[in-house]
N, C-alpha and C positions, 0 to 999 in steps of 0.2 A: 546750223540748228542742231540741238541735241536730239538724239534718236527719238526720245520719248515724246517730243513735241509733234513728230510727224507720223508715228506709228499708232494706229487705232485698232488694227486687227492683229492679234497676237496668239501664240500657241506655246503650250507646254505639254510634253509627253512624259507622264509619270513613269519612272523607271526604278521602282523599289524592288528589284528582283535579286533574290539570293543567289549564291553559287553552290547551293546544297546538292544540285544535280548537275552532272557534266553537260547536259543538254541546254541548261538555262543560258540564254543570250548568245548561244552558238550561231544562231541564224540571223543575228543582227547584221544588216548591210547598210553601210553609210550611203551607198549610191541609191538604195531603195528608199531610205529615210528621206534623202534630199528630194527624190523624185516626188514623193507624196507631199512633203512640205510645200514644194513649188506648186503642185497641183491644187493645194488648198487655197492658194492666193493670200496667205497671210503675209504681214510685213515684218514681223519679228518672231523669233523662235528661242525659247529658253531650253538649254540642254543640260542634262544631269551631269554634274561633275562628281557628286557624292550623294548617296541616298541615305534613308534612315538606318539601314543596316550598317552603314559605315563603308559600304563597297564603293571604291572610286573607279571611275570609268576612264582613268588615264594612269600612267605608270607612277604612282605616288611613292615618295620615299618616307612621307610622314605618317602614312596610314596603311590601309589594306586595299590593294587593287583587287578588283573582281577577279576571282580565280580562273574563270572560263574565258577571259580575254586573251590568255597566252601572251601577255605583254603588249597587246595592241593598245593604241591610244584612240579609243572611240570618241572620247570627248574632243580631242584635238583635231581628228579628221573631220568630225561633224562640224565643228566650229569653222574650220577652214573652208568647207564645202558651202556652208551657209553664207560666209562672206563672199565667195566667188559668185554665188547665185544672187547676190544683192539683197539678201534677207538678213536683218540685224541679228547677230548672235549674242545671247545672254547666257550666263552661267547660273545654275541652280546649286545651292549648297545648304546643308542642314546643320543646326546646332541643337543642343540639349537632347533631342531625339536622335542620338548617334550612338548606335550599339557598339561599334568598334571602339570608340573613345571610352565608353563606360566600361568595357571589358579590358581594354588595354591599361586603363588608369582607374582601377576600382576605388581608390580613395577619393575620386572626384564625383562619385555618384550621388544623385539626390537621395536623401534618406527621409522618407516622409514620416509623419507623426506616429505611424504604426510600426516603424522600423523597416518597411519594405524599400528596396532599392531599385525595383522595376515593376512593370505592370504587363504581364503576359509576354508578348513579343517585343515590347518596347523597353529599352534600357536608357536611362536618363543620366546626363551630367548636369552638375550644379553650376549656374552662372557666377556664383561667388567663389568658385574654385580656380585659382590662378593657373594650375596646370592644365585645366581643360581649356581655358582661354588661350593659353600658349599653343596647345595642340591645334585648336582651330585656326589660329593665325598662321601656323606652319602650312597647313593645307591650303588656306585661302591664298597664301603667297605663291604656292604652286599653280593654282588656278589663274591667278592674275598674270602669269607669264603668257597666257594664251591671248589671241586677238579677239577679245570680247568687248562689248560696249557697256556691259553692266553686269552686276551680280545680284541675285535675289537670295536673301538668307532667311531660311524658313525656320519655323518653330521657336521664335524668340519669345517664349512665355514659360510660366511655371506650370508643369503638369500636376503638381501637388504642393502642399505647404512643406517646403524643405526644412528639415530639422538637423542637417549635417553639421559637422564640426565647424566648417568654414562659416556657415550662416550664423551659428552660435557666437563664434568669435567676433564676426563683424558686427552683430547686433550689440554685443557687449553687456547684456543683462538677460535674466531668465525670460523665455518666451511666455506670453500670457497663456493661461491654462484654459480660459473660457472665451468663446466668441461672444463679443458684446459690442455692438456699433454705437452704444451710448457711452462706452468707456474710452477715455483718451488713451489708455494703456494699449487697448486692442487696436485702435485706430493708428496709433504710433507704429505698431508692429506691421500693419498692412502697408503703411507708407514706406517702411523699411523694405518690404518685398518689392514694391513698385520702384523705389529708388534704386535698389540693387540691380533690378532687370534693366532699367534705363541706363545705368552706368556700364553694364555689360554690352548693350547694343551700341552705345556711343563708342566704346573701346574698339569693337569690330569695325564700325564705320570709319572711325578715325584711322584704323590700320589700312583699310582699303584705300582711303583718299590719300594717305601718305605714300603708299606703294604705287598706286596707279591714279594719279590725279586726272580728273576729267571724266572718268567712267561713273556710271550711276551705281548707287547702292541703295537697296531698300530692304525692309524687314517685313515678315508676315505680320499683317495688322488686322486680321480678321478677329483676333480676341477682343478688339474694341467693343464688340457687341456681345461679350460673353461674361460681363460683370467682374467682380473683384477677384474671383478665385484664381484666374490665370495670371493676375498680377501685372497686367500692362497698364501703362499710363501714357500721357501724351508725349513723354520722352521718346517713345518708339517712333512716333511720327516725326519728332525732331531729328532722329538719327537716320531718317529715310529721305531720299530725294523726292519720291512720290509715294502716295498711299497705295498699297496693293494688298490683296488677299482673296481667299476663296470662301464661299458661303454655301450653305445647304438648306436654307430655311424657307424658300419660297418667295412669292411675290412681295408680300409686305415687308419682310426682312430686307429683300434687295433694294426696294425703293427707299428704305431708310438708311441702309448701309451706304448707298451711293452718295447720299447727301452728307453722311458723316465723313466719308472719304474726301468729298469736295472740300469740306470745311478744314480738314487736316492736312491736305496735300500741300507740299511746298512748290512742286512743279507740276502744273496741269499738263496733260490730263492724268488723273488717277487711273488705276487699273483694277478692274473687277473680273475675277476668275470664275468661270462656269465649267463644271465637269460635264463631259459628254454622258457619263453614266449618271444614274439617279442618286448614287451615293458612292463613296470611295471604297466601301466594303463590298460593292457589287460590281464584278468586273465585266459583266456582259449586258445588263439591262440599260439600254441607251435611252436618252431623252429623245423626243420627237423633233423633227426639224422645226415645228411650230414653237415648242418650248425653247429651243436654242436661239431661234430668230428673235423671239420676244425678249429673251434675257438680254441679247446683244443690243437690241433697239432701245430697251429701257435704259441700258448703260449709256448709250450715245445721247439719249434724250436728257440725261442728267450731266453731260459734259465729260464722260469718262471713256476710256479705251476698254475694249472687251478682250478677254483672253479665254480661249477654249482649252480645256484640259482633256487629253486623251490618256489612255494607259497602255503601255506596251505589253504584248504577250510574253509569258515566261521564256519562250525560246528566242525572243528578240524581234519578232515580226510585228507588223502593223496591219490593220484591217483597211484596205483600199477603199471600201465603200464609204467609210466615214469621211475620207479626205475628198471624195467626190461630193458628198453632201456639204462639206465645209466650203468647197469651191462655189457651190451654188449659193450658199448662205452669204458668202462674202460678196458675190456678185450683186445680190439683192440689197445688201447693206452698203454698197459702194457710194451711191449718191449721199447717204446720210453721213457716212464717214468724211466724204469730201466737204460737206457743210461744216462739220466740226473743225476740219483742218483750215478751212478758209471760208468765213473769217474767224472761225473759233468761237469760244464762248464759255463763260462760267455762269453757274446758277445765280439767278437774281430773283428777288421776291420781296414783297412788302411785309411778309410774315415769316418769322423765325421760330424754330423749335430748339430750345436750348438742350445741349447734351453735355454731360459732365462725366468723364471717366472716373474722376475722384469720388463722385456721388453715386456711382453704380453699385451700391451696397444692397444688402437685403436683410432687414431686421428679423425675418422669419428664422434666421439661423441663430439668433441670440439664445444663449444658454447652452449651446452645444459645447461639450468638452473637446478641446483640441485633439487629445489622443484618441477620440472616437469618430472624428470627422474626416472624411476623405473627399468631399465635394463631388462624389459620384465618379471619380476618376476623370480628370479633365482633359479635353482636347479642343481644338478649334473648330471641330465639325459638329460637336453635340449641340443641341438646343436645350438650354437649361433655364429654369425659372429664375427670374430676378425682378423683384417688385418694382424697383425704380425703372429699370430698362423696359419692363413690359408695359408700364403705364405710358412711358414715352413713345414706345412703339404703337400702342393703341391710339394715342393721340394723333400720330402721323397717319394712321388709317383713316380717322375722321377727316382730316384735312384733305386727303386724297379723294374720299367719297364726295366732298363738297367742291372738288375741282379748284381748290385754292393753291396756287403755286407757293412753295415754301422752301426754305433752306435751313440747314443746321447751323447753329451758333455754338461755338465752343469757347472755353476759357482762354482768351488771348488778349493782349494789350490793344488790339485794333478795336476802334468804335464800331457800333452796330450799323453804321452807314445808312443804307437805303431802307432799313426796316421801319415799319410803322407800328407793328405789333410783335410781341414776343411771348411764347409760352414756356414756362419753366415748370417741369414735373418733379416735385419732391427732391429738388437739389439741395439736400440738407447741409452739405459741406462746401461752403463758398468762401473763397479768400476775400479779405477786406476790400482789395482793389476791384474784385468782380461785383461785390455788393454795391460799391460806389458807382460802377458803370450802370448797373440796373437802376439805381436810384436816379441818376442823371438822365437815363433814357426816358423814364416816366416824367420827371420834372420838365423835360423839354418837349413833352407832348405825346410820348409813346403810350401804347396800351400794353400793360403787362398782365398775364394771366398766370398766376402761380398757385401751386398746389402743395398740400401736406406741410412738411417740415422745412421747406425751402428757406435757406439762410439761417437755420438755428445753430449750426456748428461752423467753426472754422475748419480747414482741411485737417488739422491735427486733432480734431475731435472735441475741442473745447468750446464752451458756450457761455454767454453772459446770463443765461436763463431766460432769454426772450429771442424772437426773431431779430436778426440784424436789420431786416427790412420792415420792422414793425411800423415805422412811421409811414412807409409807403403802402403797406397792406391796410393800415388803419385797424390792425388786430394785434392784440398781445397774447402771448402764449407762455405760461410759466412752466410748461414741460409735462403736464398731465395728459395722458392719452386715453382714448376709448378702448373698449374691447374690440375684437377683431372683426366684428360685423357692424356696419352702420347703414342708415338709410337717409337719403337726401330729399328734403322738401315735400310738398304735397303729393308728388308723384311717387314717393318712397322708393327712389332709385337705389338699388342694392349696390354695396361695395364691400370688399374684403380688405382688412388691413386695420391696425391700430392707428387712429388718426388723432391729430391735436384737438383738444378741447380748449378752445381759445375764447377770448373776450373782446368784443368790438369796442373800439374807441368812440368817443362822441363824434358825430358827423359821418360815421360809416354806415352805409346802407346794408342791412341784413336782408338779403333776398330770400333766404330760407334757412331753417335750422336743422339740426340732426335729430333723428329718431334712433333709438337703440332697443335691442331685445330686452325683455322683462328679466331674464336670468342670464348668468354668465354663459358665454358661448360654448365652453367645453364642459360644463357641469353635467355629470352623467345621471343625476337624479332629479334635477329641477330644470324644467324646460317647458315651453309652450307647445311645440311640435317635435315629435321624435326625430323627424328627418332634417329640420331646418331651425332657424332662429328668426322667427317672424318679428316685425317691428312691434314694439310695445310702447313704452313712454316716449313722448317727445320732450326733448331737452331745450334749454335756452342757448345752447352752444351753436354758433353760426356754422352752417354748411357752405354758404356761398355769400360773399360780401362784395360790395362795390365801394371804392374809396377814391375820391378825387385827390390827386397829389400834383401840385404844381400846374402845369398845362395839360397833364395826362391823367390816366385813370388806371387803377389797379384792381383786378378781380382776384380774391383769394378763395380757393375751394379746398375744403378740409379733406374730402375722401378721394381716393384714387379711382374715380369712376371709369376712366379709360381702361382699367384692367380688365373689365368685362366686356367682351365683344358681343353684346346682345342688343336687341332692338331698343329696349328701354334706355340703356346707357348711351347708345349711339344717338338716339333722337334728343336726349337731354343735351349732349354736348354740341350737336349740330345746331340746335336752337340758340345755344349760348354763343357759339362762334359766328353764326349768321348775324347776331345782334351787335358784336363788339369788334369782330375783325374787319379790316378795310375791305371794300368791295373790289373784285377784279372781274369776274364773270357777271355781266350785267343781266344776261338772259341766256337761256340754253334750251335746246330742243333735241330730243332723242340722244342725249350724251349720257350714256349709262355710268353708274358709279364705278364700274370696272376701269374706266378710262382715266388716266392720269395726265394732268397738264403741267408742264414745266416751262420755265423761261430761261434762256441763256442769253447773255449779253457779251458781244465781242468788243475788243478794244476800239474798233472803228465806229462803235455805236450801233451797229446792226444788232437785231434781235432775232433769236430763234425761238419761235413758239412750237412746242412739241406736244403731240397728243398720242398716247400709246394706249391701245385697247387690249389690256392683258386681263384675261379672265381666269377663273379658278379651274374651269373644265375645258377639256379639248374635245372637239375642235372649236376654235373661237367663233362665235356667232357675230357676223358682221353687224355694225351699227349703220343704219340707212337713214338718209335725209338728216344728217346731223347739222344743226346750226347753233352758233353761239357767238356772242359779241363780248369783247373785253374792253375794259377802260383803257383808252390810249390817248395821250395828251397831244398828239400831233398827227397830221395827215402823212402817211408813208409815201415815199417816192415810188417804191415798188414792193410787191408782195410775190414772192416766188415759191411755188410748191416744189419742195426739194426732191421728192420721188421721181419726178419727170422733168424738172426744170421749167415748168410752165409759168408764165407771167399771169398773175391774177389781177383784175382791176380792183384797186383798194376800195372796199365799201366802208367809208368813214363818214359819220354824220356830224362831225365837229366835237364829238366826245368819245364815241365808241367805234371800234373797228370790228366788222362782222366777217365771220367765216362761215362758208357753206361747204359740206363734204357730202357728196351724194352716197358714198359708201366708204366706211371706215372699218376695214377688216382688222388690221394689225396696228397701224400707226401712220402718222404723217408728221413732217416738220415743215414749217413755213418760215422762210427768211424774210424778215421785215426790214427793209432798208429806208432809213429816215435821215434827214439832214437839213433840207430846206423846207420842210413841211410847215403848215400853219400851226402855231402853238395854240393849245387850248388853255384858257385861263380858268 
């Protein structure tokens, strides 16, 4: 069995320490490191071979060894010690953010549209520069000589829009001067950035696989949730054995990211990284045990492996208290890890939420000149606004509040399988084959909820001048948009964003229409209210339509209502989802909206039903006397409470399976074993 199939508790110790003071890293002890890692109870540990400074922790001939190691091979000694201790050793390596490479090979530096070749402490090298790639391969070749089971390649993304000579040569024509997501010229340039980064990742992965066949290789994939600017596409997932990355955006982001990783990973489980500290720029403010436990439990409940990130002190020492805390956390998590290992499980659901990296654009940037735009200086830790991503994220929050199990669907040739309903948020750029899959999904009986400009463009930014799915939507759109504020229906539900002003076809039910302000939104002289843009005239343009297509039904919604996380918007969408999404929870009592329900299905047919009570404030308030029943087509043979292994008598009434939880503080997983049960027709 490959290591990643069996390791669900993992560790990384960040070691981005310079050699600018003689004392830095002098007190690093391999023996102490190994003692603390063993104490923590983790199953695998990632060890730094080279950090963002370009300092190598082994005697490199290709780059710069950390000057304070005096020739010692800390990386090699640590890897050997982990192997002897029965802990899987992995290597950490960084690209792009590699100061030594950028300084050693100045011609390979990223040159952004303002002419800058670095940002503060970080110096970047361009993925399109052959000499930079060759440098990375020389260092990776050195690292692969060690007895490691895998290598994690960090920072495989664009920190800016690179305008260096190599990029210009490769593109072969002038860069567009204006950001414009309605222009095929701009979209083509963005696809070039994505394609170049994918080729770079594939080259590195191919080099690893040729040099050391059999070991795992994966790339930092957290930019999947940071929109177009970082330039990642699904080719990064294709170049990785499993999806992996670190996030810093809280509960809602984690719940969504886990399902995105599940959808993209080639080898389960995927890996979700959580930092001990509240942020990577804060070296001492640690998260509570409750925060760390709930992050790890949420990961397991979505079928993933959790990885905790610690940070080494500049002198090379570690804080023992954290490893004692980690030991206790891993002990509490052990029964849940074991449930994932045997029988295992992947997310399963009747409801899918479509996610398109190609479509994670933001028209709010339209009109910016390229030479004036820097994207806010990008990294994979920042939380940046992106209209499409934020609407999808907001929709995921509504599904969580309704306790509807769901999974993410991405653009792949695989059919939608077990799904009965699919939500697609403003996925404007869809390939013809994906359009056809969506069409067949509805034709064969599925429910599709689509919003905004979904299917208006092909991935290269071209359009016929109407939705490619107009026949499914029952709505035509010639391309005219509203101003940036609209109101939906009698309730006048507010939304921001320029939305399609479409026309319903015959036979399409118009549930409600759009209302718009009396004056242009940004007019400084003409307005109804000085602070806001109240609804004025009601239009004939549909805000929400329902259209029967084949055996299924399609709802089309003009405005991105899920962008606003307020009561009015939430209640509108909750009512819509309750009406059109398939039932799962038939009844519930005392199950707060903070609790997420997920379902995992193992290859042997067993099901894991997971409930995690993760709240915004600490300490978590326990939920008491929780009861709920789920739609279940057969009588289970056994129901096992994973936390203590207790057998629970199945409460099955011929249609539904009932669960009773006297107290739910953090979470529980129930293993449902079925095979010979009575089938429900």
